[in-house]
C-alpha positions as CSV (number, residue, x, y, z in Angstrom):
1,X,79.5,-109.3,-28.8
2,X,81.5,-108.3,-25.7
3,X,81.2,-109.7,-22.2
4,X,82.6,-106.3,-21.0
5,X,85.7,-107.7,-19.4
6,X,83.7,-109.5,-16.9
7,X,85.4,-112.3,-15.0
8,X,82.8,-114.9,-16.2
9,X,84.0,-117.1,-19.0
10,X,81.2,-118.8,-20.7
11,X,81.8,-121.4,-23.4
12,X,78.7,-121.4,-25.6
13,X,77.6,-124.8,-26.7
14,X,76.8,-125.5,-30.3
15,X,73.0,-126.0,-30.5
16,X,70.6,-127.0,-33.2
17,X,68.9,-123.9,-34.4
18,X,65.2,-123.6,-33.7
19,X,63.2,-124.1,-36.9
20,X,59.9,-122.5,-37.9
21,X,57.7,-125.4,-36.7
22,X,59.4,-125.4,-33.3
23,X,59.0,-121.6,-33.1
24,X,55.4,-122.0,-33.9
25,X,55.0,-124.6,-31.2
26,X,56.7,-122.3,-28.7
27,X,54.4,-119.4,-29.7
28,X,51.2,-121.5,-29.6
29,X,52.0,-123.3,-26.4
30,X,53.1,-120.2,-24.5
31,X,50.0,-118.2,-25.7
32,X,47.3,-120.8,-25.1
33,X,47.4,-121.0,-21.3
34,X,45.1,-120.8,-18.3
35,X,43.2,-117.9,-19.8
36,X,41.1,-119.8,-22.3
37,X,40.1,-122.4,-19.7
38,X,39.3,-120.1,-16.8
39,X,38.6,-116.6,-18.1
40,X,36.1,-117.7,-20.8
41,X,33.5,-118.5,-18.1
42,X,34.2,-115.2,-16.3
43,X,33.8,-113.3,-19.5
44,X,30.5,-115.0,-20.2
45,X,29.4,-113.7,-16.8
46,X,30.0,-110.1,-17.8
47,X,28.9,-110.1,-21.4
48,X,26.8,-113.2,-22.0
49,X,26.9,-115.3,-25.1
50,X,28.8,-112.7,-27.0
51,X,32.0,-113.9,-25.3
52,X,33.2,-115.5,-28.6
53,X,32.9,-112.1,-30.4
54,X,34.7,-110.4,-27.5
55,X,37.5,-113.0,-27.9
56,X,37.9,-112.1,-31.6
57,X,38.1,-108.4,-30.8
58,X,40.6,-109.1,-28.1
59,X,42.8,-111.2,-30.5
60,X,42.8,-108.3,-33.1
61,X,43.5,-105.7,-30.3
62,X,46.2,-107.9,-28.9
63,X,47.8,-108.5,-32.3
64,X,48.1,-104.7,-32.9
65,X,49.8,-104.3,-29.5
66,X,52.2,-107.1,-30.4
67,X,53.2,-105.4,-33.7
68,X,56.3,-103.7,-32.2
69,X,57.7,-107.1,-31.3
70,X,57.0,-108.3,-34.8
71,X,58.8,-105.4,-36.4
72,X,61.8,-105.7,-34.1
73,X,61.9,-109.5,-34.8
74,X,62.1,-108.9,-38.5
75,X,64.9,-106.3,-38.2
76,X,67.4,-107.7,-35.7
77,X,69.2,-110.9,-34.9
78,X,70.3,-110.3,-31.3
79,X,71.3,-111.9,-28.1
80,X,69.6,-110.6,-25.0
81,X,66.2,-110.5,-26.6
82,X,63.9,-107.7,-25.5
83,X,66.4,-106.2,-23.2
84,X,68.9,-105.6,-26.1
85,X,66.2,-104.0,-28.2
86,X,65.2,-101.6,-25.4
87,X,68.8,-100.7,-24.5
88,X,69.9,-100.4,-28.2
89,X,67.0,-98.2,-29.2
90,X,66.3,-96.2,-26.1
91,X,69.7,-96.2,-24.4
92,X,71.4,-98.3,-21.8
93,X,69.8,-96.7,-18.7
94,X,66.3,-97.4,-20.0
95,X,67.4,-100.9,-20.8
96,X,68.7,-101.3,-17.3
97,X,65.3,-100.3,-15.8
98,X,63.5,-102.7,-18.2
99,X,65.8,-105.6,-17.2
100,X,65.4,-105.0,-13.5
101,X,61.6,-104.8,-13.8
102,X,61.7,-108.0,-15.8
103,X,62.9,-110.0,-12.8
104,X,59.5,-109.9,-11.0
105,X,57.8,-111.4,-14.1
106,X,58.8,-114.7,-12.6
107,X,55.7,-114.3,-10.4
108,X,53.8,-115.5,-13.5
109,X,55.3,-119.0,-12.9
110,X,53.3,-119.2,-9.6
111,X,50.0,-118.5,-11.4
112,X,50.5,-121.4,-13.8
113,X,51.6,-123.8,-11.0
114,X,48.7,-122.8,-8.7
115,X,46.3,-123.2,-11.6
116,X,47.8,-126.6,-12.4
117,X,47.3,-127.7,-8.8
118,X,43.7,-126.7,-8.8
119,X,42.9,-128.8,-11.9
120,X,44.8,-131.8,-10.4
121,X,42.6,-131.5,-7.4
122,X,39.5,-131.7,-9.6
123,X,40.7,-135.2,-10.6
124,X,42.3,-136.2,-7.3
125,X,40.5,-134.3,-4.5
126,X,42.9,-135.5,-1.9
127,X,46.0,-134.0,-3.6
128,X,47.9,-131.3,-1.7
129,X,47.6,-128.1,-3.7
130,X,50.9,-126.6,-2.4
131,X,52.9,-129.7,-2.9
132,X,51.5,-130.2,-6.4
133,X,52.3,-126.6,-7.3
134,X,55.8,-126.8,-6.0
135,X,56.5,-130.1,-7.7
136,X,55.4,-128.8,-11.1
137,X,57.4,-125.6,-10.7
138,X,60.6,-127.5,-9.8
139,X,60.1,-130.1,-12.5
140,X,60.0,-127.4,-15.3
141,X,62.9,-125.6,-13.6
142,X,65.0,-128.7,-13.9
143,X,63.9,-129.4,-17.5
144,X,64.9,-125.8,-18.5
145,X,68.3,-126.3,-16.9
146,X,68.8,-129.0,-19.5
147,X,69.0,-126.5,-22.3
148,X,67.0,-125.2,-25.3
149,X,66.9,-128.5,-27.2
150,X,65.0,-130.3,-24.4
151,X,62.7,-127.4,-24.0
152,X,61.7,-127.4,-27.7
153,X,61.0,-131.1,-27.8
154,X,58.8,-131.0,-24.7
155,X,57.0,-127.9,-25.9
156,X,56.2,-129.4,-29.3
157,X,54.7,-132.6,-27.8
158,X,52.6,-130.7,-25.2
159,X,51.4,-128.1,-27.7
160,X,50.3,-130.8,-30.2
161,X,48.2,-132.5,-27.5
162,X,46.8,-129.2,-26.3
163,X,45.6,-128.1,-29.7
164,X,44.2,-131.5,-30.5
165,X,42.1,-131.6,-27.3
166,X,40.8,-128.0,-27.7
167,X,39.7,-128.7,-31.3
168,X,38.0,-131.9,-30.2
169,X,36.2,-129.9,-27.5
170,X,35.3,-127.2,-30.0
171,X,34.1,-129.2,-33.0
172,X,32.2,-131.7,-30.8
173,X,30.6,-129.0,-28.7
174,X,29.6,-126.9,-31.7
175,X,27.1,-129.6,-32.7
176,X,25.3,-129.1,-29.4
177,X,25.1,-125.3,-29.1
178,X,22.0,-123.2,-29.1
179,X,21.5,-120.8,-32.1
180,X,21.1,-118.0,-29.5
181,X,24.9,-117.8,-29.3
182,X,24.9,-116.1,-32.7
183,X,21.7,-114.1,-32.2
184,X,22.9,-110.5,-31.8
185,X,19.4,-109.3,-30.9
186,X,19.0,-111.8,-28.1
187,X,18.9,-110.3,-24.5
188,X,21.4,-113.0,-23.6
189,X,23.9,-112.0,-26.3
190,X,25.3,-108.9,-24.5
191,X,23.7,-108.9,-21.1
192,X,25.6,-105.7,-19.9
193,X,25.6,-103.8,-23.1
194,X,28.8,-102.3,-24.6
195,X,30.5,-101.7,-21.2
196,X,30.2,-105.4,-20.4
197,X,31.4,-106.4,-23.8
198,X,34.5,-104.2,-23.5
199,X,35.1,-105.6,-20.0
200,X,35.2,-109.1,-21.5
201,X,37.6,-107.9,-24.2
202,X,39.9,-106.5,-21.6
203,X,39.8,-109.8,-19.7
204,X,40.7,-111.7,-22.8
205,X,43.6,-109.5,-24.1
206,X,46.2,-110.8,-21.7
207,X,45.7,-114.4,-23.0
208,X,46.2,-113.4,-26.6
209,X,49.6,-111.8,-26.7
210,X,52.2,-114.2,-25.2
211,X,53.6,-115.1,-28.6
212,X,55.6,-111.8,-28.3
213,X,58.1,-113.8,-26.3
214,X,59.4,-115.3,-29.5
215,X,61.6,-112.2,-29.9
216,X,63.7,-113.6,-27.0
217,X,64.7,-116.6,-29.1
218,X,66.2,-114.5,-31.9
219,X,69.8,-115.7,-31.4
220,X,68.8,-119.4,-31.3
221,X,66.3,-119.4,-34.2
222,X,67.0,-120.5,-37.8
223,X,66.6,-117.5,-40.1
224,X,65.0,-115.5,-37.3
225,X,64.2,-112.4,-39.2
226,X,61.9,-114.5,-41.4
227,X,60.8,-117.3,-39.2
228,X,60.0,-115.5,-36.0
229,X,57.5,-113.1,-37.6
230,X,56.0,-116.1,-39.5
231,X,55.7,-118.0,-36.2
232,X,54.1,-115.0,-34.6
233,X,51.6,-114.7,-37.5
234,X,51.0,-118.5,-37.4
235,X,50.2,-118.4,-33.7
236,X,47.8,-115.5,-34.3
237,X,46.0,-117.6,-37.0
238,X,45.7,-120.6,-34.7
239,X,44.2,-118.6,-31.7
240,X,41.8,-116.9,-34.2
241,X,40.3,-120.3,-34.7
242,X,40.7,-122.0,-31.4
243,X,39.7,-119.2,-29.0
244,X,36.4,-118.2,-30.6
245,X,35.5,-121.8,-31.2
246,X,36.0,-122.7,-27.6
247,X,34.1,-119.6,-26.5
248,X,31.2,-120.4,-28.8
249,X,30.9,-123.8,-27.1
250,X,31.4,-122.4,-23.6
251,X,28.6,-119.9,-24.2
252,X,26.3,-122.0,-26.3
253,X,25.9,-125.5,-24.8
254,X,24.5,-124.7,-21.3
255,X,21.9,-122.2,-20.2
256,X,23.6,-118.9,-19.7
257,X,23.2,-118.9,-15.9
258,X,24.9,-122.3,-15.7
259,X,27.9,-121.3,-18.0
260,X,28.6,-117.9,-16.5
261,X,31.8,-117.8,-14.3
262,X,32.4,-121.5,-14.8
263,X,35.6,-123.2,-16.1
264,X,35.5,-125.2,-19.3
265,X,35.5,-128.4,-17.3
266,X,31.8,-127.7,-16.4
267,X,30.9,-127.7,-20.1
268,X,33.0,-130.8,-20.7
269,X,31.2,-132.6,-17.9
270,X,27.9,-131.8,-19.5
271,X,29.0,-133.2,-22.9
272,X,31.1,-136.2,-22.0
273,X,31.3,-139.2,-19.6
274,X,33.9,-139.0,-16.7
275,X,36.8,-140.7,-18.5
276,X,36.6,-138.3,-21.3
277,X,36.3,-135.3,-18.9
278,X,39.5,-136.5,-17.2
279,X,41.3,-136.8,-20.6
280,X,40.1,-133.3,-21.4
281,X,41.5,-131.9,-18.1
282,X,44.9,-133.6,-18.7
283,X,45.3,-132.7,-22.3
284,X,43.4,-129.4,-22.2
285,X,43.8,-127.2,-19.1
286,X,46.8,-129.0,-17.6
287,X,48.7,-129.1,-21.0
288,X,47.8,-125.4,-21.5
289,X,49.2,-124.5,-18.2
290,X,52.5,-126.4,-18.5
291,X,53.2,-125.2,-22.1
292,X,52.8,-121.6,-20.9
293,X,55.0,-122.3,-17.9
294,X,57.6,-124.0,-20.0
295,X,57.6,-121.2,-22.6
296,X,57.8,-118.5,-19.9
297,X,60.7,-120.3,-18.2
298,X,62.7,-120.6,-21.4
299,X,62.1,-117.0,-22.4
300,X,62.7,-115.6,-18.9
301,X,66.5,-115.8,-18.6
302,X,67.5,-114.5,-22.0
303,X,66.9,-110.7,-21.5
304,X,68.3,-110.9,-18.0
305,X,71.4,-112.8,-19.2
306,X,72.0,-110.1,-21.7
307,X,71.7,-107.4,-19.1
308,X,74.0,-109.3,-16.7
309,X,76.7,-109.5,-19.4
310,X,76.4,-105.7,-19.9
311,X,77.0,-105.1,-16.2
312,X,73.5,-104.4,-14.8
313,X,73.8,-107.3,-12.4
314,X,76.8,-108.8,-10.6
315,X,79.0,-110.9,-12.9
316,X,78.0,-114.1,-11.1
317,X,74.5,-113.7,-12.5
318,X,75.8,-114.1,-16.1
319,X,76.9,-117.7,-15.5
320,X,75.5,-120.5,-17.7
321,X,75.7,-124.3,-17.3
322,X,77.1,-126.7,-19.9
323,X,73.7,-126.8,-21.7
324,X,73.8,-123.0,-22.1
325,X,71.0,-122.4,-19.6
326,X,71.2,-119.2,-17.6
327,X,70.9,-121.1,-14.4
328,X,71.4,-118.2,-12.0
329,X,68.4,-116.4,-13.3
330,X,66.3,-119.5,-13.6
331,X,67.1,-120.3,-10.0
332,X,66.2,-116.7,-9.0
333,X,62.9,-116.9,-10.9
334,X,62.1,-120.2,-9.2
335,X,62.7,-118.7,-5.8
336,X,60.5,-115.7,-6.6
337,X,57.7,-118.0,-7.8
338,X,58.0,-120.2,-4.7
339,X,57.2,-117.4,-2.3
340,X,53.5,-116.8,-3.2
341,X,52.9,-120.6,-3.6
342,X,54.3,-121.4,-0.1
343,X,52.5,-118.5,1.7
344,X,49.3,-119.2,-0.1
345,X,48.9,-115.9,-1.8
346,X,45.7,-115.6,-3.9
347,X,46.3,-116.3,-7.6
348,X,44.1,-113.4,-8.7
349,X,46.2,-111.1,-6.5
350,X,49.3,-112.3,-8.2
351,X,47.8,-111.5,-11.6
352,X,46.8,-108.0,-10.5
353,X,50.3,-107.3,-9.4
354,X,51.6,-108.4,-12.8
355,X,49.3,-106.2,-14.8
356,X,51.3,-102.9,-14.4
357,X,54.7,-104.6,-15.0
358,X,53.5,-106.4,-18.1
359,X,52.0,-103.3,-19.6
360,X,54.9,-101.0,-18.8
361,X,57.3,-103.5,-20.3
362,X,55.1,-103.6,-23.5
363,X,55.3,-99.8,-23.5
364,X,59.1,-100.0,-23.4
365,X,59.1,-102.3,-26.4
366,X,56.7,-100.0,-28.3
367,X,59.0,-97.0,-27.7
368,X,62.0,-99.1,-28.8
369,X,60.2,-100.1,-32.1
370,X,59.2,-96.5,-32.6
371,X,62.8,-95.3,-32.4
372,X,64.2,-98.1,-34.5
373,X,63.9,-96.5,-38.1
374,X,65.9,-93.4,-37.0
375,X,68.3,-95.3,-34.7
376,X,69.1,-98.1,-37.2
377,X,67.9,-96.9,-40.6
378,X,70.0,-99.4,-42.6
379,X,68.9,-102.4,-40.6
380,X,65.3,-101.2,-40.9
381,X,65.6,-101.0,-44.7
382,X,66.8,-104.6,-44.7
383,X,63.9,-105.8,-42.6
384,X,61.6,-108.4,-44.1
385,X,58.7,-106.2,-43.1
386,X,60.1,-102.8,-44.0
387,X,57.4,-100.1,-44.7
388,X,57.6,-96.5,-45.8
389,X,58.1,-94.3,-42.8
390,X,54.8,-92.6,-43.0
391,X,52.8,-95.8,-43.0
392,X,55.0,-97.3,-40.3
393,X,54.4,-94.5,-37.9
394,X,50.6,-94.5,-38.6
395,X,50.5,-98.3,-37.7
396,X,52.7,-97.7,-34.7
397,X,50.5,-94.9,-33.5
398,X,47.5,-97.2,-33.6
399,X,49.5,-99.8,-31.7
400,X,50.5,-97.2,-29.1
401,X,47.0,-96.0,-28.6
402,X,45.7,-99.5,-28.0
403,X,48.6,-100.3,-25.6
404,X,47.8,-97.1,-23.6
405,X,44.1,-98.0,-23.7
406,X,44.9,-101.5,-22.4
407,X,46.9,-100.0,-19.5
408,X,44.1,-97.6,-18.7
409,X,41.4,-100.3,-18.8
410,X,43.4,-102.6,-16.6
411,X,44.7,-100.0,-14.1
412,X,41.2,-98.8,-13.3
413,X,40.5,-102.2,-11.7
414,X,43.6,-102.2,-9.5
415,X,43.6,-101.1,-5.9
416,X,45.7,-98.1,-4.8
417,X,48.1,-100.3,-2.8
418,X,49.2,-102.3,-5.9
419,X,49.7,-99.0,-7.9
420,X,51.7,-97.3,-5.1
421,X,53.8,-100.5,-4.5
422,X,54.8,-100.6,-8.2
423,X,55.7,-96.9,-8.3
424,X,58.0,-97.4,-5.2
425,X,59.5,-100.5,-6.9
426,X,60.3,-98.5,-10.0
427,X,61.8,-95.7,-7.9
428,X,64.1,-98.2,-6.3
429,X,65.1,-99.7,-9.6
430,X,65.9,-96.2,-11.1
431,X,68.1,-95.4,-8.1
432,X,69.9,-98.8,-8.4
433,X,70.3,-98.4,-12.2
434,X,71.8,-94.9,-11.9
435,X,74.2,-96.2,-9.2
436,X,75.6,-99.0,-11.4
437,X,75.7,-96.8,-14.5
438,X,77.6,-93.9,-12.8
439,X,80.0,-96.4,-11.2
440,X,81.0,-97.6,-14.6
441,X,79.8,-101.2,-14.2
442,X,77.6,-100.9,-17.3
443,X,79.1,-101.1,-20.8
444,X,76.6,-101.7,-23.6
445,X,78.4,-102.9,-26.7
446,X,75.8,-105.0,-28.4
447,X,76.3,-105.9,-32.1
448,X,73.2,-105.1,-34.2
449,X,74.9,-105.9,-37.5
450,X,74.3,-109.7,-37.4
451,X,73.0,-111.0,-40.7
């Protein structure tokens, strides 16, 4: 794979390949984040006790939108992750646009750090929220500079503690729920009818799809065309159990008016004494936030590093340290995340700004997977998940419809400023991309023939 005659010489370190169990840990830890802890109560507020059913629908909906990532994972072993898939299947210019718009995704780091600080304050009210958020951001920045091996070990430990605590919460709480949580005819089951139920589904979808990031670890994984799709499926099965179980308890232990719009800590406080509630906060919400932060940090630099090696960014951005970490992009992402933390930007506003970028990036991946059978027919035939073309395009059409539906449902809740700002940002990126491409800086020479 060429570095395109760039003046950056990178000696790649021999690393232990990431096995299936570790890939599963990455998928689960990155997916189960702040959403299950904070959004569950908000969803109960709009749909009532049917939140658990809305979560199941959201999981299935999200899984169908993740299918393009699964098919790509089963077909290619590539460096550069999602960027390489987009550039290889849709052309270098589209890949350049995708890579440039991937940079602001670092704003996600801020949401996890601010959320972490809020939960720390629930245990230590005197803690400074900004300082806590900055410290946790810098801590995981430094940890990810130490390379993929350290990241995997930390992620596995944190994910195990997270799953254990959520299952304890779920299985203990289910013994204390009201039968009304399963009563479809109850007026409390779907308080706002079908529209409220769909609104809850929309709120949940974003917290069910992060295992798509596993595609970015293709080059480091052991037997990636087999193990990454398996880890994606494994993550899906785990959240199919954990998410609805947690939502059943959240919507079934307390009277509806007391559970609506409340975090899971309120439910835990009702069930357990203070020491157990503190343990729940540490090994539940806090662990969920840091595993998601850790996974996003590790997956962030790989597509951008691939784009830098192809010339979309100045050669200096392609530098890696001795541990193989793309430290220039990790540093850039940290700076981007620091800004909203330091200026006190509202966390919900950050999330709203991310909605368009996330969904458009997913649309790029969908189009990339759609083009794959014709662009690389031999590789597609060798895929572990190869399907007859007719069936494949039917499945992909369903996936595309749900991706577009997700975009529509989420965009209608955005204000005009956010939409216009994003449109202007894309215009700037397109101008920048055309400039670098026409000047001859970009040379896409990725090798899709890896076995």
